[in-house]
C-alpha positions as CSV (number, residue, x, y, z in Angstrom):
1,M,-77.7,41.9,-48.4
2,L,-75.0,44.5,-48.8
3,S,-76.0,46.7,-45.8
4,N,-75.7,44.1,-43.0
5,V,-72.8,43.9,-40.5
6,R,-72.2,40.3,-39.5
7,R,-70.8,39.6,-36.0
8,S,-69.5,36.7,-34.0
9,S,-68.2,36.3,-30.5
10,P,-65.8,33.7,-29.0
11,E,-67.1,31.0,-26.7
12,A,-64.6,32.0,-24.0
13,A,-63.2,35.4,-23.2
14,P,-60.1,36.2,-25.1
15,A,-56.7,36.3,-23.3
16,S,-55.6,39.5,-21.8
17,P,-53.4,41.8,-24.0
18,R,-49.7,41.3,-23.8
19,D,-49.1,45.0,-23.0
20,P,-52.2,46.8,-21.8
21,A,-50.5,50.2,-22.2
22,R,-50.0,49.6,-25.9
23,L,-52.6,48.8,-28.5
24,A,-51.2,46.3,-31.0
25,V,-53.0,46.3,-34.4
26,V,-52.5,44.4,-37.7
27,H,-53.9,45.4,-41.1
28,W,-53.9,42.9,-43.9
29,N,-55.4,42.6,-47.4
30,V,-55.7,38.8,-47.3
31,E,-56.5,38.3,-51.0
32,H,-60.0,37.0,-50.3
33,G,-58.6,34.3,-47.9
34,N,-57.7,32.1,-50.8
35,R,-54.8,30.7,-48.7
36,F,-56.7,30.5,-45.5
37,E,-54.5,28.1,-43.6
38,A,-51.3,30.2,-44.3
39,I,-53.1,33.3,-43.1
40,A,-54.4,31.7,-40.0
41,A,-51.0,30.3,-39.2
42,A,-49.4,33.7,-39.6
43,L,-51.9,35.4,-37.4
44,T,-51.5,32.8,-34.6
45,T,-47.8,32.1,-34.7
46,H,-45.8,34.8,-36.5
47,A,-43.8,36.8,-34.0
48,D,-44.9,40.2,-35.5
49,L,-48.6,39.3,-35.7
50,R,-49.6,36.8,-33.0
51,D,-49.9,39.4,-30.2
52,A,-52.3,41.7,-32.0
53,D,-55.2,43.1,-30.1
54,L,-57.0,44.1,-33.3
55,V,-56.8,42.7,-36.8
56,L,-58.3,44.8,-39.7
57,L,-59.0,42.8,-42.9
58,N,-59.5,43.8,-46.5
59,E,-60.8,41.4,-49.2
60,A,-62.4,38.9,-46.7
61,D,-64.7,36.5,-48.5
62,V,-68.0,35.0,-47.4
63,G,-69.2,32.0,-49.4
64,M,-66.8,32.3,-52.4
65,A,-65.5,29.1,-53.9
66,R,-62.0,30.5,-54.4
67,S,-61.6,30.6,-50.6
68,G,-63.4,27.3,-49.8
69,N,-66.9,29.0,-49.3
70,R,-65.7,30.1,-45.9
71,D,-66.7,33.0,-43.8
72,V,-63.1,34.1,-43.8
73,A,-63.3,36.8,-41.0
74,A,-65.5,34.6,-38.7
75,D,-63.2,31.6,-39.2
76,L,-60.1,33.7,-38.5
77,G,-61.9,35.1,-35.4
78,R,-62.4,31.5,-34.2
79,A,-58.8,30.7,-34.8
80,L,-57.8,33.7,-32.6
81,G,-60.6,33.4,-30.1
82,F,-61.6,37.0,-31.0
83,H,-64.8,39.0,-31.5
84,T,-65.5,39.7,-35.2
85,A,-67.4,42.1,-37.4
86,W,-67.7,42.0,-41.2
87,A,-69.5,44.0,-43.9
88,P,-69.7,43.3,-47.7
89,L,-68.5,45.5,-50.4
90,F,-69.5,43.5,-53.4
91,L,-71.6,40.6,-54.6
92,E,-69.6,38.5,-57.1
93,T,-71.2,37.2,-60.3
94,T,-68.2,35.0,-61.3
95,S,-65.6,32.8,-59.6
96,G,-63.3,35.9,-59.5
97,R,-60.2,37.0,-61.4
98,D,-56.6,36.2,-61.9
99,D,-55.8,33.0,-59.9
100,D,-59.3,32.8,-58.4
101,P,-60.9,30.3,-60.9
102,A,-58.0,27.8,-60.2
103,S,-58.5,28.3,-56.5
104,A,-62.2,27.6,-56.9
105,G,-61.4,24.2,-58.4
106,G,-64.8,23.9,-60.2
107,R,-66.9,24.6,-57.1
108,E,-69.8,27.0,-57.1
109,N,-70.1,30.1,-55.0
110,E,-72.5,29.8,-52.1
111,E,-73.0,33.4,-51.0
112,A,-70.6,35.2,-53.4
113,L,-69.6,38.1,-51.2
114,F,-66.4,39.8,-50.2
115,G,-65.8,42.7,-47.9
116,L,-64.1,44.2,-44.9
117,G,-63.5,42.6,-41.5
118,M,-62.2,43.2,-38.0
119,L,-61.1,40.8,-35.4
120,S,-60.8,42.1,-31.8
121,R,-59.6,40.9,-28.5
122,F,-62.0,43.5,-26.9
123,P,-65.8,43.5,-27.4
124,I,-67.0,45.2,-30.5
125,G,-69.7,47.8,-29.8
126,A,-71.8,49.8,-32.3
127,A,-70.7,49.3,-35.9
128,R,-71.7,51.0,-39.1
129,V,-71.1,50.9,-42.8
130,I,-69.9,54.2,-44.4
131,E,-70.7,54.3,-48.1
132,L,-68.1,56.0,-50.3
133,P,-68.4,57.4,-53.8
134,S,-68.5,54.5,-56.2
135,P,-69.1,54.2,-60.0
136,Q,-71.2,51.1,-59.6
137,A,-72.0,50.5,-63.2
138,L,-68.3,50.5,-64.2
139,T,-67.3,48.3,-61.3
140,F,-70.0,45.8,-62.4
141,D,-69.2,45.9,-66.1
142,G,-65.4,45.7,-65.6
143,Q,-65.1,43.2,-62.8
144,G,-68.3,41.2,-62.7
145,M,-69.3,42.6,-59.3
146,Y,-72.3,44.5,-58.0
147,G,-71.9,46.8,-55.0
148,R,-70.0,49.9,-53.8
149,Y,-66.9,50.9,-51.9
150,I,-67.3,51.3,-48.1
151,A,-65.6,51.7,-44.8
152,L,-66.5,49.6,-41.7
153,A,-66.4,51.6,-38.5
154,A,-66.9,50.1,-35.0
155,A,-66.5,51.1,-31.4
156,I,-63.9,48.9,-29.7
157,E,-64.6,48.5,-26.0
158,R,-61.0,48.4,-24.7
159,P,-61.2,48.6,-20.9
160,G,-60.4,52.1,-19.8
161,A,-59.4,53.3,-23.3
162,P,-62.3,52.8,-25.8
163,F,-61.6,53.8,-29.4
164,V,-63.0,53.5,-32.9
165,A,-61.6,51.2,-35.5
166,V,-62.1,51.8,-39.2
167,T,-61.1,49.6,-42.1
168,T,-61.6,50.6,-45.7
169,H,-60.5,49.6,-49.3
170,L,-60.3,52.4,-51.8
171,D,-60.8,52.2,-55.6
172,V,-58.0,50.8,-57.7
173,H,-59.7,51.3,-61.0
174,R,-60.1,55.1,-61.0
175,T,-58.1,58.2,-60.6
176,R,-56.1,59.7,-57.7
177,A,-58.8,62.4,-57.5
178,H,-61.5,59.8,-57.1
179,R,-59.6,58.2,-54.2
180,A,-59.3,61.6,-52.6
181,D,-63.1,62.0,-53.0
182,Q,-63.6,58.7,-51.2
183,M,-61.3,59.7,-48.4
184,R,-63.0,63.1,-48.1
185,A,-66.3,61.3,-47.7
186,L,-64.9,59.0,-45.0
187,M,-63.3,62.0,-43.1
188,E,-66.6,63.8,-43.2
189,S,-68.4,60.8,-41.7
190,L,-65.8,60.8,-38.8
191,R,-65.7,64.5,-38.3
192,A,-67.8,64.5,-35.1
193,E,-66.1,61.5,-33.5
194,R,-64.3,62.4,-30.2
195,R,-62.8,59.1,-29.4
196,P,-59.4,58.1,-30.7
197,I,-59.5,56.5,-34.1
198,V,-57.4,53.8,-35.8
199,L,-57.8,53.8,-39.6
200,A,-56.3,51.2,-41.8
201,G,-56.8,49.9,-45.3
202,D,-55.6,49.3,-48.8
203,F,-55.8,52.8,-50.1
204,N,-54.6,51.7,-53.6
205,T,-52.1,54.6,-53.6
206,S,-50.4,53.6,-56.8
207,T,-49.9,57.3,-57.9
208,F,-51.4,56.2,-61.3
209,D,-54.7,57.2,-62.7
210,R,-56.8,54.4,-64.3
211,G,-60.1,54.5,-66.0
212,V,-59.2,57.4,-68.3
213,W,-58.1,57.2,-71.9
214,H,-54.4,58.0,-71.4
215,S,-53.9,56.0,-68.2
216,R,-52.3,53.0,-69.8
217,L,-49.8,55.1,-71.7
218,L,-48.7,57.2,-68.8
219,G,-48.4,54.2,-66.5
220,A,-46.3,52.4,-68.9
221,V,-44.1,55.4,-69.5
222,A,-43.5,55.8,-65.8
223,L,-42.7,52.2,-65.1
224,I,-40.3,51.9,-68.1
225,L,-38.7,55.4,-68.4
226,W,-38.6,57.0,-65.0
227,P,-35.1,56.7,-63.4
228,G,-35.0,53.9,-60.8
229,G,-34.5,56.1,-57.7
230,A,-37.2,58.5,-58.7
231,L,-39.7,55.7,-59.4
232,T,-38.9,54.0,-56.1
233,R,-39.5,57.3,-54.2
234,R,-42.8,57.8,-56.1
235,L,-44.1,54.3,-55.4
236,S,-42.9,53.8,-51.9
237,R,-43.9,57.3,-50.6
238,P,-47.1,58.2,-52.5
239,D,-47.8,60.7,-49.8
240,R,-45.0,62.9,-51.1
241,G,-43.7,64.5,-54.3
242,P,-45.3,66.0,-57.4
243,V,-47.5,63.0,-58.2
244,R,-48.5,62.2,-54.7
245,E,-52.0,60.9,-53.9
246,P,-54.2,63.9,-52.8
247,L,-56.1,61.6,-50.4
248,F,-53.3,62.3,-47.9
249,D,-54.3,66.0,-47.9
250,E,-57.8,64.9,-46.8
251,L,-56.3,62.9,-44.0
252,R,-54.2,65.8,-42.8
253,R,-57.0,68.3,-42.9
254,A,-59.1,65.9,-40.7
255,G,-56.3,65.7,-38.1
256,F,-55.0,62.2,-38.9
257,E,-51.3,61.3,-38.9
258,W,-49.8,58.4,-40.9
259,E,-46.0,59.1,-41.2
260,R,-45.1,57.5,-37.9
261,F,-46.7,54.2,-39.0
262,C,-45.1,54.1,-42.5
263,D,-41.6,52.6,-43.0
264,G,-41.7,53.2,-46.8
265,E,-41.5,49.5,-47.7
266,P,-43.7,48.1,-50.5
267,T,-46.8,46.2,-49.6
268,L,-47.5,44.8,-53.2
269,R,-45.3,43.7,-56.0
270,L,-46.8,44.4,-59.3
271,R,-47.8,41.4,-61.5
272,F,-48.4,42.5,-65.0
273,E,-50.4,39.4,-66.0
274,R,-53.0,40.5,-63.6
275,L,-53.5,44.0,-65.1
276,D,-56.4,44.6,-67.4
277,E,-54.2,47.0,-69.4
278,V,-51.8,44.2,-70.2
279,R,-54.3,41.4,-70.7
280,S,-56.1,43.6,-73.3
281,L,-53.1,43.9,-75.5
282,P,-53.1,41.7,-78.6
283,K,-51.1,38.5,-78.0
284,P,-48.4,39.2,-80.5
285,L,-47.7,42.6,-79.0
286,R,-47.8,41.2,-75.5
287,A,-45.3,38.5,-76.4
288,A,-43.0,40.9,-78.1
289,A,-43.1,43.3,-75.2
290,W,-42.8,40.7,-72.4
291,R,-39.1,41.2,-71.7
292,V,-39.6,44.9,-71.2
293,L,-42.7,44.2,-69.1
294,E,-40.8,41.8,-66.9
295,W,-38.1,44.4,-66.3
296,A,-40.7,47.0,-65.5
297,E,-42.5,44.6,-63.2
298,R,-39.4,44.2,-61.1
299,R,-39.6,48.0,-60.6
300,G,-43.3,48.0,-59.7
301,R,-43.1,47.8,-55.9
302,L,-46.0,49.7,-54.5
303,R,-47.0,51.1,-51.1
304,L,-50.7,50.6,-51.1
305,D,-51.5,49.7,-47.5
306,W,-51.6,52.2,-44.6
307,F,-52.3,53.0,-41.0
308,A,-53.5,56.4,-39.9
309,A,-54.7,57.6,-36.5
310,R,-56.2,60.5,-34.6
311,G,-56.3,61.0,-30.9
312,F,-53.4,58.8,-29.8
313,Q,-50.2,60.3,-28.2
314,G,-47.8,58.2,-30.2
315,G,-47.0,54.9,-31.9
316,S,-45.0,53.2,-34.7
317,G,-45.5,50.7,-37.4
318,F,-43.7,48.5,-39.9
319,T,-44.3,46.2,-42.9
320,V,-44.1,42.5,-42.2
321,R,-42.0,40.7,-44.8
322,G,-42.0,37.2,-46.0
323,L,-45.8,36.5,-46.2
324,D,-46.6,38.2,-49.5
325,G,-46.1,37.2,-53.1
326,P,-47.0,34.3,-55.5
327,G,-47.7,31.1,-53.5
328,R,-47.6,32.8,-50.1
329,A,-50.3,33.8,-47.7
330,S,-51.5,36.8,-49.8
331,D,-50.4,39.1,-52.6
332,H,-50.2,41.9,-50.0
333,A,-47.8,42.2,-47.0
334,P,-49.4,42.8,-43.6
335,L,-48.7,45.9,-41.5
336,A,-48.2,45.9,-37.8
337,A,-48.5,49.0,-35.6
338,Q,-48.6,50.0,-31.9
339,F,-50.7,52.9,-30.6
340,V,-50.1,54.6,-27.2
């Protein structure tokens, strides 16, 4: 169940790219597709997204009640008239977390899967699942999920300029060193690839360690006590500075570049009510600390989502604003990039 790559193809050939000399790509963590209509509308009508040749998705559900028991990637592919590929990360044993039970509206899950997807104007060739280091038991115990972290890699048959697309979603519940281990495994799996590569994903580059005894304390100290400018630099450019994420060292060693695609804007605004560390506090303590938490929350603007590439001559990227946040299409902002 967790090893299959699902595919779909459009009934008619997709339209030609707007600029054949430039490859336009979007990455988006779509928060399971809970607000499917808003996501589909953005991908088909938003000026910064509608001309994409390739859309790489994180957190795309299949058969989850919270997202209407849709096949989110396949349904978005139909809306765009694109080829699709999708692979599961996890089997869910609950209706989800945070806002998910409300989105489920009392419905039961049908397939209970979520994973990674890609939607392509060009035919999708050979695809494979790359398994990454994953503490399965802890993931299941803490989140009610069974599975592992992966990357989905596929050959994209762009006429005259084929390339490989890779989408991944790294572990939010562990340490920076663990995320670096995951990236190292991914880079090793791509080491022999000679075609150009577009890599995108939610790398969960918070610069905080989680899953260790002192993580809650150190995270709270940073969000509350670090000077505003220093905290902004830390969270918006986790590829730099004394507490940078070492996964970027793995990217650099493998010949990938990411800076030209990063504008330093946040892709997720922290919501403390979603954090296990906050929910686990006794209610009286949580209530007493809420003003401080609200203030710290406004400072928690994180750069979690990234493009990286190897084998292209140039390109640029930016963060698309106005689609992320409570009540909007997703909790994450999408990224748009061009590769030449």
